[in-house]
N, CA, C and O of each residue as an XYZ file, in Angstrom:
480
protein
N      -9.497      1.798     18.709
C     -10.203      1.690     17.456
C      -9.216      1.331     16.348
O      -8.001      1.425     16.523
N      -9.759      0.921     15.210
C      -8.928      0.534     14.082
C      -8.252      1.763     13.486
O      -8.885      2.790     13.241
N      -6.970      1.630     13.266
C      -6.222      2.704     12.615
C      -5.230      2.121     11.624
O      -4.545      1.138     11.907
N      -5.168      2.746     10.459
C      -4.130      2.494      9.474
C      -3.523      3.847      9.140
O      -4.199      4.733      8.618
N      -2.257      3.994      9.443
C      -1.611      5.290      9.272
C      -0.462      5.153      8.282
O       0.554      4.516      8.560
N      -0.654      5.769      7.117
C       0.379      5.736      6.085
C       1.388      6.853      6.303
O       1.060      7.910      6.843
N       2.604      6.604      5.879
C       3.645      7.623      5.928
C       4.671      7.321      4.846
O       4.676      6.242      4.254
N       5.534      8.290      4.600
C       6.611      8.097      3.643
C       6.403      8.730      2.284
O       7.299      8.701      1.441
N       5.242      9.297      2.063
C       4.998      9.956      0.789
C       5.746     11.273      0.695
O       6.354     11.731      1.662
N       5.692     11.872     -0.486
C       6.354     13.154     -0.679
C       6.636     13.413     -2.136
O       6.096     12.759     -3.029
N       7.495     14.385     -2.350
C       7.890     14.776     -3.701
C       9.228     14.107     -4.052
O      10.189     14.170     -3.285
N       9.266     13.477     -5.207
C      10.486     12.801     -5.649
C      10.670     13.030     -7.136
O       9.697     13.166     -7.877
N      11.910     13.073     -7.568
C      12.191     13.262     -8.985
C      11.990     11.953     -9.746
O      12.113     10.870     -9.174
N      11.682     12.059    -11.026
C      11.584     10.833    -11.840
C      12.856     10.001    -11.724
O      13.969     10.525    -11.751
N      12.663      8.694    -11.596
C      13.789      7.792    -11.405
C      14.150      7.553     -9.957
O      14.954      6.672     -9.649
N      13.563      8.330     -9.066
C      13.853      8.191     -7.654
C      13.065      7.080     -6.987
O      12.316      6.342     -7.629
N      13.257      6.984     -5.682
C      12.621      5.926     -4.896
C      11.941      6.512     -3.661
O      12.336      7.559     -3.147
N      10.927      5.818     -3.209
C      10.266      6.116     -1.946
C       9.870      4.805     -1.291
O       9.633      3.800     -1.960
N       9.805      4.839      0.015
C       9.301      3.693      0.761
C       8.138      4.148      1.620
O       8.300      4.963      2.528
N       6.970      3.615      1.323
C       5.783      3.917      2.111
C       5.634      2.902      3.233
O       5.980      1.730      3.091
N       5.117      3.381      4.340
C       4.816      2.514      5.472
C       3.361      2.696      5.871
O       2.782      3.768      5.693
N       2.793      1.655      6.401
C       1.429      1.713      6.922
C       1.415      0.991      8.257
O       1.560     -0.230      8.316
N       1.241      1.746      9.320
C       1.214      1.179     10.662
C      -0.225      0.903     11.071
O      -1.088      1.777     10.995
N      -0.465     -0.325     11.503
C      -1.825     -0.750     11.838
C      -1.999     -0.939     13.340
O      -1.065     -1.313     14.049
N      -3.197     -0.677     13.802
C      -3.531     -0.920     15.199
C      -5.030     -1.112     15.325
O      -5.800     -0.697     14.459
N      -5.434     -1.751     16.420
C      -6.846     -1.928     16.699
C      -7.473     -3.181     16.115
O      -8.678     -3.391     16.258
N      -6.681     -4.014     15.460
C      -7.179     -5.283     14.941
C      -6.002     -6.250     14.838
O      -4.846     -5.861     15.001
N      -6.315     -7.505     14.566
C      -5.283     -8.531     14.504
C      -4.610     -8.490     13.138
O      -5.035     -9.159     12.197
N      -3.570     -7.705     13.051
C      -2.895     -7.431     11.786
C      -2.523     -8.708     11.046
O      -2.713     -8.798      9.833
N      -2.002     -9.682     11.753
C      -1.490    -10.894     11.120
C      -2.588    -11.763     10.517
O      -2.288    -12.761      9.862
N      -3.846    -11.405     10.726
C      -4.966    -12.166     10.161
C      -5.558    -11.507      8.927
O      -6.540    -11.997      8.368
N      -4.972    -10.414      8.504
C      -5.525     -9.635      7.401
C      -4.584     -9.609      6.199
O      -3.373     -9.438      6.340
N      -5.167     -9.782      5.023
C      -4.446     -9.498      3.788
C      -4.272     -7.985      3.705
O      -5.211     -7.225      3.940
N      -3.070     -7.565      3.371
C      -2.784     -6.142      3.288
C      -2.537     -5.739      1.845
O      -1.939     -6.482      1.067
N      -3.004     -4.561      1.509
C      -2.886     -4.091      0.129
C      -2.517     -2.622      0.105
O      -2.741     -1.883      1.064
N      -1.948     -2.225     -1.010
C      -1.768     -0.814     -1.321
C      -2.588     -0.515     -2.579
O      -2.553     -1.259     -3.558
N      -3.313      0.574     -2.521
C      -4.046      1.103     -3.656
C      -3.537      2.508     -3.928
O      -2.853      3.113     -3.102
N      -3.880      3.007     -5.087
C      -3.564      4.394     -5.384
C      -4.677      5.015     -6.205
O      -5.408      4.328     -6.918
N      -4.790      6.321     -6.089
C      -5.783      7.060     -6.861
C      -5.167      8.349     -7.359
O      -4.779      9.222     -6.582
N      -5.087      8.445     -8.671
C      -4.576      9.645     -9.315
C      -5.734     10.606     -9.564
O      -6.886     10.179     -9.632
N      -5.442     11.893     -9.701
C      -6.514     12.871     -9.949
C      -7.350     12.501    -11.161
O      -6.818     12.249    -12.242
N      -8.646     12.472    -10.976
C      -9.553     12.184    -12.077
C      -9.654     10.731    -12.463
O     -10.313     10.391    -13.445
N      -9.004      9.861    -11.694
C      -9.021      8.432    -12.025
C      -9.593      7.627    -10.862
O      -9.685      8.105     -9.732
N      -9.971      6.403    -11.173
C     -10.485      5.520    -10.136
C      -9.335      4.951     -9.300
O      -8.190      4.868     -9.745
N      -9.683      4.569     -8.091
C      -8.703      3.925     -7.234
C      -8.338      2.564     -7.835
O      -9.211      1.818     -8.278
N      -7.045      2.251     -7.844
C      -6.600      0.994     -8.426
C      -5.688      0.255     -7.465
O      -4.988      0.855     -6.650
N      -5.714     -1.063     -7.584
C      -4.867     -1.896     -6.761
C      -3.427     -1.810     -7.246
O      -3.148     -1.957     -8.436
N      -2.522     -1.572     -6.313
C      -1.096     -1.554     -6.619
C      -0.495     -2.929     -6.338
O       0.158     -3.526     -7.194
N      -0.729     -3.411     -5.130
C      -0.167     -4.706     -4.733
C      -0.887     -5.203     -3.491
O      -1.436     -4.418     -2.718
N      -0.880     -6.520     -3.311
C      -1.366     -7.073     -2.062
C      -0.426     -8.175     -1.602
O       0.356     -8.721     -2.380
N      -0.525     -8.482     -0.322
C       0.387     -9.464      0.265
C      -0.392    -10.353      1.227
O      -1.273     -9.892      1.952
N      -0.051    -11.619      1.215
C      -0.764    -12.589      2.023
C      -0.496    -12.391      3.512
O       0.362    -11.607      3.916
N      -1.246    -13.115      4.294
C      -1.147    -13.013      5.738
C       0.265    -13.299      6.239
O       0.767    -12.625      7.139
N       0.892    -14.302      5.649
C       2.238    -14.683      6.087
C       3.326    -13.838      5.447
O       4.457    -13.795      5.931
N       2.980    -13.168      4.361
C       3.970    -12.394      3.633
C       4.704    -13.188      2.568
O       5.583    -12.656      1.890
N       4.352    -14.452      2.416
C       5.073    -15.305      1.468
C       4.581    -15.120      0.036
O       5.273    -15.492     -0.911
N       3.393    -14.550     -0.124
C       2.833    -14.407     -1.459
C       2.389    -12.971     -1.687
O       1.777    -12.359     -0.812
N       2.695    -12.437     -2.857
C       2.313    -11.073     -3.194
C       1.859    -11.012     -4.646
O       2.303    -11.789     -5.491
N       0.968    -10.073     -4.911
C       0.496     -9.843     -6.269
C       0.655     -8.365     -6.591
O       0.549     -7.504     -5.717
N       0.911     -8.093     -7.859
C       1.146     -6.730     -8.294
C       0.336     -6.409     -9.534
O       0.017     -7.285    -10.338
N       0.011     -5.125     -9.671
C      -0.538     -4.674    -10.933
C       0.506     -4.929    -12.014
O       1.697     -4.691    -11.808
N       0.058     -5.407    -13.149
C       0.992     -5.797    -14.209
C       1.956     -4.670    -14.572
O       3.135     -4.914    -14.829
N       1.459     -3.455    -14.591
C       2.279     -2.323    -15.028
C       3.354     -1.948    -14.020
O       4.252     -1.166    -14.333
N       3.271     -2.500    -12.807
C       4.195     -2.101    -11.749
C       5.197     -3.184    -11.381
O       6.117     -2.950    -10.598
N       5.016     -4.353    -11.943
C       5.925     -5.459    -11.615
C       7.366     -5.079    -11.922
O       7.677     -4.537    -12.982
N       8.224     -5.376    -10.975
C       9.637     -5.101    -11.154
C      10.075     -3.758    -10.595
O      11.268     -3.541    -10.378
N       9.131     -2.850    -10.357
C       9.492     -1.538     -9.811
C       9.043     -1.383     -8.356
O       9.701     -0.711     -7.562
N       7.927     -2.005     -8.022
C       7.362     -1.884     -6.671
C       7.470     -3.212     -5.938
O       7.336     -4.278     -6.539
N       7.711     -3.139     -4.639
C       7.769     -4.338     -3.805
C       6.975     -4.113     -2.524
O       7.215     -3.155     -1.790
N       6.038     -4.998     -2.270
C       5.258     -4.935     -1.032
C       5.852     -5.935     -0.039
O       6.298     -7.018     -0.417
N       5.848     -5.553      1.223
C       6.323     -6.451      2.273
C       5.566     -6.133      3.552
O       4.900     -5.103      3.649
N       5.673     -7.017      4.524
C       5.001     -6.780      5.805
C       5.850     -7.325      6.940
O       6.644     -8.252      6.773
N       5.655     -6.721      8.089
C       6.299     -7.175      9.319
C       5.189     -7.378     10.338
O       4.676     -6.414     10.908
N       4.827     -8.611     10.562
C       3.714     -8.889     11.478
C       4.073     -8.607     12.934
O       3.185     -8.435     13.770
N       5.348     -8.561     13.237
C       5.747     -8.203     14.602
C       5.566     -6.708     14.851
O       5.306     -6.284     15.976
N       5.706     -5.924     13.800
C       5.569     -4.475     13.923
C       4.215     -3.970     13.446
O       3.950     -2.768     13.472
N       3.356     -4.891     13.007
C       2.023     -4.500     12.496
C       2.139     -3.431     11.406
O       1.408     -2.441     11.404
N       3.056     -3.652     10.501
C       3.335     -2.652      9.477
C       3.484     -3.320      8.109
O       4.072     -4.394      7.983
N       2.942     -2.663      7.101
C       3.133     -3.077      5.720
C       3.868     -1.961      4.992
O       3.681     -0.779      5.278
N       4.704     -2.361      4.051
C       5.555     -1.413      3.343
C       5.327     -1.507      1.836
O       4.870     -2.524      1.315
N       5.656     -0.430      1.168
C       5.682     -0.436     -0.285
C       6.953      0.283     -0.727
O       7.073      1.500     -0.587
N       7.885     -0.480     -1.255
C       9.107      0.088     -1.807
C       8.851      0.410     -3.266
O       8.472     -0.463     -4.046
N       9.057      1.657     -3.629
C       8.790      2.106     -4.991
C      10.082      2.627     -5.602
O      10.669      3.590     -5.109
N      10.515      1.992     -6.669
C      11.751      2.375     -7.358
C      11.450      2.839     -8.781
O      10.372      2.590     -9.322
N      12.425      3.517     -9.368
C      12.300      3.995    -10.757
C      10.966      4.701    -10.966
O      10.239      4.417    -11.918
N      10.662      5.608    -10.077
C       9.360      6.268    -10.117
C       9.203      7.122    -11.362
O      10.158      7.717    -11.862
N       7.966      7.162    -11.848
C       7.620      7.912    -13.053
C       6.550      8.944    -12.705
O       5.841      8.788    -11.711
N       6.428      9.978    -13.500
C       5.375     10.977    -13.231
C       3.977     10.358    -13.145
O       3.129     10.841    -12.394
N       3.739      9.305    -13.902
C       2.423      8.666    -13.858
C       2.176      7.873    -12.574
O       1.073      7.368    -12.362
N       3.179      7.761    -11.726
C       2.979      7.147    -10.411
C       2.427      8.154     -9.405
O       2.099      7.788     -8.276
N       2.325      9.401     -9.803
C       1.772     10.426     -8.924
C       0.335     10.085     -8.562
O      -0.510      9.895     -9.437
N       0.067     10.011     -7.267
C      -1.259      9.617     -6.778
C      -1.265      9.697     -5.258
O      -0.229      9.873     -4.617
N      -2.455      9.562     -4.708
C      -2.572      9.311     -3.274
C      -2.545      7.801     -3.088
O      -3.292      7.070     -3.737
N      -1.684      7.351     -2.203
C      -1.529      5.912     -1.961
C      -2.217      5.553     -0.643
O      -2.001      6.183      0.393
N      -3.050      4.520     -0.725
C      -3.844      4.098      0.422
C      -3.476      2.678      0.844
O      -3.190      1.812      0.017
N      -3.494      2.478      2.121
C      -3.292      1.166      2.711
C      -4.663      0.551      3.015
O      -5.577      1.243      3.464
N      -4.792     -0.734      2.768
C      -6.047     -1.436      3.035
C      -5.769     -2.750      3.747
O      -4.803     -3.451      3.446
N      -6.641     -3.063      4.700
C      -6.596     -4.354      5.397
C      -7.919     -5.056      5.160
O      -8.981     -4.453      5.313
N      -7.864     -6.314      4.791
C      -9.102     -7.045      4.515
C      -9.018     -8.468      5.040
O      -7.983     -9.132      4.993
N     -10.175     -8.899      5.544
C     -10.295    -10.274      6.018
C     -11.700    -10.776      5.698
O     -12.681    -10.048      5.854
N     -11.785    -11.994      5.261
C     -13.080    -12.611      4.979
C     -13.234    -13.853      5.849
O     -12.368    -14.727      5.891
N     -14.375    -13.896      6.545
C     -14.735    -15.076      7.340
C     -16.088    -15.544      6.833
O     -17.131    -15.076      7.290
N     -16.062    -16.465      5.891
C     -17.319    -16.891      5.278
C     -17.952    -15.720      4.549
O     -17.351    -15.161      3.631
N     -19.163    -15.342      4.948
C     -19.878    -14.240      4.301
C     -19.516    -12.887      4.889
O     -19.938    -11.850      4.378
N     -18.741    -12.896      5.954
C     -18.398    -11.637      6.620
C     -17.087    -11.118      6.056
O     -16.074    -11.817      6.033
N     -17.135     -9.876      5.603
C     -15.949     -9.224      5.051
C     -15.654     -7.986      5.869
O     -16.516     -7.127      6.048
N     -14.425     -7.899      6.366
C     -13.985     -6.713      7.084
C     -12.908     -6.022      6.259
O     -11.965     -6.657      5.788
N     -13.062     -4.721      6.093
C     -12.111     -3.955      5.279
C     -11.890     -2.615      5.927
O     -12.838     -1.915      6.281
N     -10.626     -2.261      6.081
C     -10.268     -0.985      6.689
C      -9.333     -0.228      5.762
O      -8.540     -0.821      5.030
N      -9.443      1.106      5.810
C      -8.627      1.971      4.950
C      -7.866      3.001      5.773
O      -8.336      3.466      6.811
N      -6.691      3.340      5.289
C      -5.969      4.465      5.840
C      -6.422      5.752      5.181
O      -7.286      5.754      4.304
N      -5.822      6.845      5.622
C      -6.242      8.160      5.120
C      -5.515      8.551      3.845
O      -5.898      9.506      3.170
N      -4.468      7.812      3.521
C      -3.728      8.062      2.285
C      -2.506      8.937      2.497
O      -2.445      9.745      3.423
N      -1.546      8.755      1.623
C      -0.352      9.597      1.619
C      -0.043      9.991      0.178
O      -0.079      9.158     -0.727
N       0.256     11.254     -0.018
C       0.470     11.780     -1.369
C       1.885     11.461     -1.852
O       2.871     11.682     -1.149
N       1.948     10.941     -3.060
C       3.227     10.732     -3.748
C       3.191     11.553     -5.023
O       2.298     11.395     -5.856
N       4.168     12.426     -5.162
C       4.267     13.271     -6.350
C       5.621     13.052     -6.993
O       6.663     13.234     -6.364
N       5.590     12.659     -8.256
C       6.826     12.408     -9.008
C       6.945     13.508    -10.054
O       6.174     13.561    -11.012
N       7.914     14.373     -9.856
C       8.043     15.530    -10.734
C       9.458     16.084    -10.639
O      10.110     16.016     -9.598
N       9.908     16.637    -11.764
C      11.217     17.296    -11.763
C      11.066     18.787    -11.501
O      12.061     19.511    -11.463
């Protein structure tokens, strides 16, 4: 079955770094656009970054450009999110998403999320 398993979250001090990973299985990873979203307490889920099928193109939330980097390894069926210069407002549950559109058919899968807490 389809699985997206996030890892790498935890507690980090302001200014620190974390690298999230999302391991995918049960579908053709290299055919899906991969994204990271996050949801802070009391807020809506928001897009952090997405990356194209080949990994050559990525988009970021404007507020995160320069601090976060998304990447993927299609041989390992894994997408990563490198987060640097973390701030308390980056505290959220981070979710991995896989999406593919074939004409009118849209397939979207979600991971269970990993908690990132930025605090001193």
